[in-house]
C-alpha positions as CSV (number, residue, x, y, z in Angstrom):
1,M,127.7,-1.2,176.1
2,A,126.0,0.4,178.7
3,N,129.3,2.3,179.2
4,Q,129.6,3.9,176.2
5,E,129.4,7.6,175.7
6,K,127.7,9.1,173.4
7,L,129.3,11.3,171.2
8,P,128.1,15.0,170.0
9,Y,126.7,14.8,167.0
10,D,128.7,17.1,164.5
11,P,127.1,17.5,160.7
12,H,130.6,18.0,159.2
13,I,131.4,14.6,160.9
14,M,128.6,12.7,159.5
15,R,128.9,14.2,156.2
16,M,132.7,13.1,155.7
17,L,131.5,9.6,157.3
18,Q,128.8,9.4,154.3
19,D,131.2,10.9,151.3
20,E,134.0,8.8,152.6
21,G,132.0,5.4,152.0
22,G,130.9,6.8,148.4
23,H,127.2,6.4,149.6
24,D,126.3,9.9,148.9
25,D,122.5,10.3,147.3
26,D,123.8,14.1,146.3
27,S,125.0,14.3,142.8
28,I,127.8,16.9,141.4
29,S,125.6,19.6,140.9
30,E,128.7,21.8,139.7
31,L,130.7,20.6,137.0
32,N,134.4,22.1,137.2
33,V,135.1,24.0,134.3
34,I,138.2,25.8,134.8
35,P,140.4,22.9,133.3
36,F,138.1,23.3,130.0
37,I,138.4,27.0,130.0
38,D,142.5,26.5,130.3
39,I,142.8,24.1,127.2
40,T,140.2,26.3,125.4
41,L,142.4,29.1,125.4
42,V,145.3,27.5,124.6
43,L,143.9,26.1,121.9
44,L,143.0,29.2,120.5
45,I,146.7,31.1,121.3
46,I,148.1,27.9,119.3
47,V,145.3,28.8,116.3
48,L,146.6,32.3,116.6
49,I,150.1,31.9,116.5
50,S,149.4,29.4,114.0
51,S,147.4,31.5,111.4
52,A,150.1,34.5,111.6
53,F,153.0,32.0,110.0
54,Q,150.4,30.9,107.3
55,F,152.4,29.8,104.3
56,Q,151.2,28.7,100.8
57,L,151.1,24.9,100.4
58,F,150.7,25.3,96.5
59,V,151.8,27.7,94.1
60,F,149.9,28.6,91.0
61,A,150.9,30.4,87.9
62,N,148.0,33.0,87.5
63,P,147.5,34.2,84.3
64,S,148.6,37.8,83.5
65,S,146.7,40.0,81.5
66,D,149.5,42.4,81.0
67,T,151.9,39.7,79.0
68,F,149.4,39.5,76.0
69,E,146.5,41.3,74.4
70,V,143.0,39.9,72.9
71,V,142.2,41.4,69.5
72,N,139.2,41.3,67.5
73,V,140.4,40.0,64.2
74,S,139.3,37.5,61.8
75,K,140.8,34.0,61.1
76,D,140.6,35.0,56.9
77,A,142.9,38.1,57.6
78,T,146.2,37.7,56.2
79,N,148.7,38.9,59.0
80,V,147.3,36.7,61.5
81,I,148.9,33.2,62.5
82,T,145.6,30.9,62.2
83,L,145.8,28.1,64.8
84,E,143.2,25.3,64.7
85,I,142.7,22.8,67.6
86,I,140.7,20.2,66.1
87,S,141.3,17.7,69.1
88,A,144.0,17.6,71.4
89,K,146.3,15.7,69.4
90,E,145.4,16.9,66.2
91,I,146.1,20.5,65.4
92,V,146.8,23.1,62.5
93,L,148.9,25.7,62.2
94,N,148.5,27.8,59.1
95,K,146.6,25.4,57.3
96,Q,149.7,22.9,57.8
97,P,149.0,19.9,60.7
98,T,151.5,20.2,63.7
99,T,152.2,18.5,66.8
100,I,151.9,20.1,70.6
101,S,155.9,19.5,71.1
102,S,156.7,21.1,67.9
103,L,154.1,24.0,68.3
104,G,156.0,26.5,70.4
105,G,159.1,27.0,67.9
106,Q,157.2,27.4,64.9
107,V,154.3,29.8,66.2
108,K,158.1,31.5,67.5
109,S,159.4,31.7,64.2
110,L,156.2,32.9,62.2
111,W,155.9,35.4,64.8
112,N,159.4,36.5,64.8
113,S,159.2,36.8,60.6
114,G,157.5,40.3,61.4
115,K,154.6,39.6,58.9
116,Y,152.1,38.9,61.4
117,I,150.2,41.1,64.0
118,A,148.0,38.2,66.1
119,L,147.7,34.6,66.7
120,V,143.9,33.3,66.2
121,I,143.6,30.5,68.1
122,S,140.2,28.4,66.6
123,A,138.5,25.2,69.0
124,P,135.9,22.9,69.3
125,N,133.6,23.8,72.6
126,D,133.7,20.0,73.2
127,L,137.5,20.5,73.6
128,T,138.1,20.6,77.3
129,S,139.5,23.0,79.4
130,Q,142.5,21.5,80.7
131,E,143.6,20.7,76.6
132,F,142.7,24.2,75.8
133,I,144.9,25.2,78.2
134,D,147.5,23.0,77.2
135,I,147.8,24.0,73.9
136,T,148.0,27.5,74.9
137,E,150.9,27.3,77.6
138,V,153.1,25.6,75.2
139,I,152.5,28.7,72.9
140,K,153.0,30.9,76.2
141,D,155.8,29.4,77.2
142,Q,157.9,29.4,74.1
143,S,156.7,32.3,71.5
144,P,156.8,35.8,71.9
145,A,153.8,36.2,70.7
146,T,151.3,38.8,72.5
147,K,148.5,39.5,70.2
148,F,145.8,36.3,70.6
149,S,141.7,36.1,69.2
150,F,140.0,33.5,70.5
151,I,137.3,31.3,68.1
152,T,135.0,28.5,69.5
153,T,133.1,26.6,66.9
154,S,131.0,23.9,66.9
155,P,132.6,20.5,66.8
156,I,133.3,18.3,63.8
157,K,131.3,15.5,63.4
């Protein structure tokens, strides 16, 4: 052992030997953020490209006010068609009970007679919006009536 030469002390070699063993007491003080920035930019590009090619998943038929006119008439007037919605299943057209399936055709024939200037729709205020929409959609789709008046009433007890 006495014949062994002393190697010169080199701090770089000592550092490599320490790192190689995994016994390094120094913790990583800086994280490499380059991959994170790369991924973030790629995701940003994907979002920007996909937003440029947006398409509508659901098609809603928006009501248009140019197809009908709301007028102020009394339901007691003689030149109006009266539609009384008592419930979703009980409908009265000009004092005659009717069904939702025949409603559009009946309103069409009355409107085409030329005697009437408006359709007065009367409904209780506890009727759900969807029930009201379903009934008025039948009229809108199947009849040429263009002038409407709406009246809400207290629920029949």
